[in-house]
N, C-alpha and C positions, 0 to 999 in steps of 0.2 A: 298704743297712743303715740301720735306723731310729736316729736320734739320740736318746739318752736326755734327757729333760727335766730342767732344773735348777730344782728347786722353790724354790731361794733367790733366783732372779731374776724380778722383776716388770718387764715392759716397760710404760712409761706414755707415752701420746701425747695430744696435743690436735689437733683437726682441724676444718677448715672444709669447703668444697666440694672435696674431694680424691679423689673416686671414681675419677678417671682415673689415679691413681698410688698410692693407699694400699695396694692389694693387693700390690704389689711389696715394699713395706716390711714388711708383715705376714708375707708368705711367708718373708722372710729370718730371722724369729725364731720363727715358730709351732712349729717342730719341736723347739726346745730351751728356750724360755722357760717358766717355771712358770705364769705368767699374763700376760695382756695387758689393760691397762686403757686405755680411750679416752674422753676427754671431748669430746663433739661439740657444736658450736654448735647451739643449739636450733632455729634457723631453716634449717638445711641440709636440702635435699631432693633432692640429686643422687645418692643411693644409697650413700654410704660406710658407713652403718650395716649394711646387708645384707652388704656385702663383709666388714666387720670380724667380724660374727658367724659368717660362714662359716669364719673362721680361729680360732674359739673365743674371741674377745675379749669382754670385758664392756664394754658401751657405755652411757654416761650422757649424756643431753642436758641442757645447762645454758646459761643466758644468757651472752653473752660478757662476761668480766670483765677483759679484757686478757690479754696473754701471761703475765704474772706470776701473776695470780690463777688463770687457767685451768690452768697447769702445776702450781701448788701443789695445786689441787683434785684433779688426776689423781693426784699423788703420795700424797695422803692416803688414797686408796682402795686403795692397793697393800698386799699382805700379805707380800711377800717380804722376805728379809733384805737384799737388794740391789735397787736401782732403776736401770733403764736408760731414760733419756729418749730418745725417738726421734721425729723428724719424719716426716711422711707422704712427704716427698721424699727420704728417706734409706734406705739398704740396708746391713744388716750382713752382709758376706761371710763365708764359712766361716773364713778365717784370723782375723778379728777375733772371731768367735763363739767360736773355740777359746781365744783369749787370755782372753776374758771368763769363760768357764767355768772356766779354770784359776785365775784370781785369786780368784774368789768361793768356790772350793773350799778355799782356804788358810785356816788357822785362827790365823795369828800375830796378826792384828788390827792391824797397824801402819799400814795405809793406810785412810783414811776414804773416799777417792774416787780415780778414775782418769780421765785424759784420754787422747785418742788423736787422730791426724791425720785430717783429712777431705779427701777428694779429689773435686773437682767435675768432672762431665762437661758440657762446654760447646762448642757449635759443632763437634760431631763428634769431639771428642777429650778425653782426660783432661788436666786442667790440673795440672801438677806443679811449677810455678815461680811467680815473681812474688808478688803480694800474696795470692793465693788458696791457696797451699800452703806449709807443711803445715796451716795453719788449724786448729790444735789446739782441740778442743772437750771440755769437761768434762761428761760425761753419765752416768757410772757411779758410784754412791755408796751407802754403807751407809744403811739406813733410820734416820732420826733424826739424821743427821750434817750435813744440808744443807737449804737451802730456796732457792726462787727469789726473787730480788730485782732491783734495778736501776731503770732508768727506761724506761718504755714507748717504743718496742717492743723495747728491748734488754734482755731478761731474761737474767740470768746466775745461776749457782749460787754461793751463799756457803757454804763448807764449813768445818766445825769439825774440824780434824785434818789429817794429812799427805795430800798428793795424789801418786799415782804416775802412771807413764806406760806406756801400751801402745804397740805399734809398728805394728800393722796398721791400714790405712785404713778409715774409715767412708766409704761411697760416697754421693755427693750429686748428685741430679738436680734442682736447684732451678730452672734457667732453660731452658725448652724452646726459646727463641729470643731473639734480641737485643731484639725488640720487648717480650717479656714482662719481660726484665730491666729495661729502661728504665722500663716502667710501675711496677715494684716500688719503684724508688728514690725516686720523688717523695714518698711519705709520710715517708720517712726525712729528706728535706730539710726538710720542714715541722716535724718534731719537733726537728731541730737548731736551726732558727731560733727556735722557742719557747724552748728551753733557753738559747740564747745571749742572747736579749733579756731573759729573766727574770733572768739573772746580771748584766745591765747591761754586757755586753761588746760593744765596737764592732768594726768591720772596718777594718783599715788596709792599708798598702802591702804588708806582709809576707804577710798572708793572701791577698791577691789576686794578687800578682806572684811570690811566692816559693814558697808552699806547692804550688800546682798543678804547676809544672814539676818540683819536687822529688819529688812523688808519682809522676810519670811516670818520672823517672830512677831512682828507687829500685826501682820495680816492674819496669821493663824491663831495666835494666842490672845494678844491684846484686843484685837477687833473681833474675836470669837469666830474666826473662819472655820474652826473645827466643827461648829454646829451645822455647817453646810455639807457634811459628809465628805466623801472622797473628792467631789469637785472643789470643795473649799480647800482641801489639802493641795490639790493640783494648782489652783489659782495662786495660792501663796507661794508654791514652789516656782511657778512660772514668773511671778513678780520678781523673785530673787534672781532667777536665771536671766531675765530680761535686764535687770539692773547690772548684773555682772557683765553681760554681753555689751551693753552700751559703753561702759567704761573701758572694757578690753578693746573695743573697736577704736576708741580714741587713742589708746596706746599703740595699737597696730598702725594707725594712720601716721604716727610720728616716727615710725621705723625708717631708717635710711633705705633708699632704693637699692636693689641688688646690682652689683656691677659684674661685668664679664670676667671670668677667671683668667 
């Protein structure tokens, strides 16, 4: 049975070299979204534009303006009454699609935006505990009620109005391997150090000795990460290591420069 399109919903995406996975994301919305808008980095040549047009998307090539600028640019091009922001490594399953179609069809106008849980596939299993779940993301909003803000690379929606909650999961396929995940966190460490130094904040005993083990204990025990098997243990351990590394890098950045002997 063909699903009827919801002309009120515009799906907006920004994309880099994502040809290996953008098709799965687009396939999950193409049957019911009124339009799909994609802002593609102008220097990308690995084929996502052809894949996107195959699903009926409108593609715009633009210079990289950062996540905030790029996401706002994509949103400005949408014509629907509601906008759904989607990343190339995410999939909207039928249950979430049904919830979205239901709320955008309501006419009471009490909610300006909606958030929903995001479930990540990692190391061969869906992660449903620890620091990674429910990982609620705010992605569905009425046109004109929100804009992307924050500090790069941590873009977030600032909404004017009430935010509701949906119950179904958005599916997340962000890390194909442990090596890919480790490679992705290094830039976030650098941004953290820059912000910390700009604010004039130092690193002390608490940040180095207390925060890392607390992050592990919280993720693995308090948030039941142990129920996710060995990936849950690894995620908790990586969270602790990442926390330790961020604060150690701040201390390193404050070290005096070496002088010639």
